[in-house]
BALOBA-1460 file (C-alpha; in Angstrom, 3 decimals):
// residues 81
<rec num="1" residu="m" x="-95.315" y="93.621" z="86.853"/>
<rec num="2" residu="t" x="-92.016" y="95.406" z="86.978"/>
<rec num="3" residu="d" x="-91.228" y="98.829" z="87.775"/>
<rec num="4" residu="i" x="-88.362" y="100.700" z="86.155"/>
<rec num="5" residu="t" x="-87.207" y="104.172" z="87.270"/>
<rec num="6" residu="y" x="-85.140" y="106.325" z="85.048"/>
<rec num="7" residu="i" x="-83.118" y="108.784" z="87.162"/>
<rec num="8" residu="i" x="-81.818" y="112.063" z="85.778"/>
<rec num="9" residu="v" x="-78.243" y="112.733" z="87.230"/>
<rec num="10" residu="e" x="-75.144" y="114.626" z="86.505"/>
<rec num="11" residu="h" x="-72.630" y="112.457" z="84.743"/>
<rec num="12" residu="d" x="-69.335" y="112.712" z="82.891"/>
<rec num="13" residu="g" x="-69.403" y="116.570" z="82.552"/>
<rec num="14" residu="g" x="-73.131" y="116.678" z="81.493"/>
<rec num="15" residu="w" x="-76.298" y="114.985" z="82.223"/>
<rec num="16" residu="a" x="-77.606" y="111.387" z="81.819"/>
<rec num="17" residu="y" x="-80.383" y="109.214" z="82.869"/>
<rec num="18" residu="k" x="-79.595" y="106.147" z="84.949"/>
<rec num="19" residu="v" x="-81.451" y="102.823" z="85.330"/>
<rec num="20" residu="g" x="-80.125" y="100.708" z="88.186"/>
<rec num="21" residu="d" x="-76.293" y="100.920" z="87.757"/>
<rec num="22" residu="t" x="-76.412" y="101.747" z="84.019"/>
<rec num="23" residu="f" x="-75.986" y="105.196" z="82.650"/>
<rec num="24" residu="s" x="-77.313" y="106.516" z="79.342"/>
<rec num="25" residu="e" x="-75.083" y="108.499" z="76.974"/>
<rec num="26" residu="t" x="-74.105" y="111.865" z="78.324"/>
<rec num="27" residu="f" x="-76.219" y="114.803" z="77.181"/>
<rec num="28" residu="p" x="-74.995" y="118.485" z="77.167"/>
<rec num="29" residu="s" x="-78.087" y="119.780" z="79.222"/>
<rec num="30" residu="h" x="-80.410" y="118.583" z="81.867"/>
<rec num="31" residu="e" x="-83.405" y="119.207" z="79.686"/>
<rec num="32" residu="a" x="-81.826" y="117.015" z="76.903"/>
<rec num="33" residu="a" x="-81.307" y="114.192" z="79.516"/>
<rec num="34" residu="l" x="-84.860" y="114.507" z="80.858"/>
<rec num="35" residu="k" x="-86.482" y="114.482" z="77.398"/>
<rec num="36" residu="a" x="-84.369" y="111.516" z="76.261"/>
<rec num="37" residu="a" x="-85.432" y="109.571" z="79.626"/>
<rec num="38" residu="k" x="-89.078" y="110.476" z="79.058"/>
<rec num="39" residu="r" x="-88.885" y="109.070" z="75.457"/>
<rec num="40" residu="a" x="-86.931" y="105.892" z="76.603"/>
<rec num="41" residu="a" x="-89.489" y="105.440" z="79.532"/>
<rec num="42" residu="g" x="-92.542" y="105.714" z="77.172"/>
<rec num="43" residu="e" x="-91.050" y="103.320" z="74.510"/>
<rec num="44" residu="q" x="-90.325" y="100.837" z="77.437"/>
<rec num="45" residu="e" x="-94.084" y="100.560" z="78.018"/>
<rec num="46" residu="l" x="-95.109" y="99.902" z="74.327"/>
<rec num="47" residu="p" x="-96.225" y="96.325" z="73.676"/>
<rec num="48" residu="g" x="-94.481" y="94.337" z="70.942"/>
<rec num="49" residu="e" x="-94.240" y="90.864" z="69.544"/>
<rec num="50" residu="t" x="-93.535" y="87.777" z="71.767"/>
<rec num="51" residu="e" x="-89.961" y="86.773" z="70.986"/>
<rec num="52" residu="g" x="-87.067" y="84.663" z="72.003"/>
<rec num="53" residu="i" x="-84.262" y="86.669" z="73.714"/>
<rec num="54" residu="i" x="-80.725" y="85.677" z="74.552"/>
<rec num="55" residu="y" x="-78.830" y="87.734" z="76.943"/>
<rec num="56" residu="e" x="-75.606" y="87.461" z="79.371"/>
<rec num="57" residu="d" x="-76.303" y="87.895" z="83.044"/>
<rec num="58" residu="k" x="-74.107" y="89.454" z="85.710"/>
<rec num="59" residu="q" x="-72.348" y="86.194" z="86.265"/>
<rec num="60" residu="a" x="-71.371" y="86.086" z="82.519"/>
<rec num="61" residu="v" x="-73.840" y="83.074" z="81.781"/>
<rec num="62" residu="w" x="-75.860" y="83.312" z="78.661"/>
<rec num="63" residu="r" x="-79.575" y="82.893" z="79.257"/>
<rec num="64" residu="q" x="-82.429" y="82.271" z="76.782"/>
<rec num="65" residu="e" x="-86.042" y="83.289" z="77.518"/>
<rec num="66" residu="v" x="-89.260" y="84.108" z="75.805"/>
<rec num="67" residu="s" x="-90.339" y="87.623" z="76.195"/>
<rec num="68" residu="a" x="-94.110" y="88.058" z="76.001"/>
<rec num="69" residu="g" x="-94.886" y="91.155" z="73.865"/>
<rec num="70" residu="d" x="-97.577" y="92.295" z="76.185"/>
<rec num="71" residu="d" x="-95.679" y="91.893" z="79.466"/>
<rec num="72" residu="r" x="-94.408" y="95.355" z="79.770"/>
<rec num="73" residu="p" x="-93.071" y="97.259" z="82.751"/>
<rec num="74" residu="t" x="-94.415" y="100.288" z="84.422"/>
<rec num="75" residu="t" x="-91.895" y="103.164" z="84.094"/>
<rec num="76" residu="h" x="-91.237" y="106.463" z="86.017"/>
<rec num="77" residu="v" x="-88.844" y="109.325" z="85.538"/>
<rec num="78" residu="r" x="-87.343" y="110.944" z="88.615"/>
<rec num="79" residu="d" x="-85.333" y="114.130" z="88.487"/>
<rec num="80" residu="a" x="-82.474" y="113.972" z="91.066"/>
<rec num="81" residu="k" x="-81.738" y="117.749" z="90.696"/>
């Protein structure tokens, strides 16, 4: 199973959460960013339907996969403050 960590960081004059190298939108307060990260982390763990997905990888190659609705990651929220 995959682990995903949402990290609360200062970003672009405000606060954001970061997953890997990707930042969320900028929030006006630390508390707002923390709340959004907790919500996103919780939603990430919810089961869904098994579906086909298409995405572009880092090498700009389009990929097709089947995403099992019950194969959800474990999430964590870490505050870098």
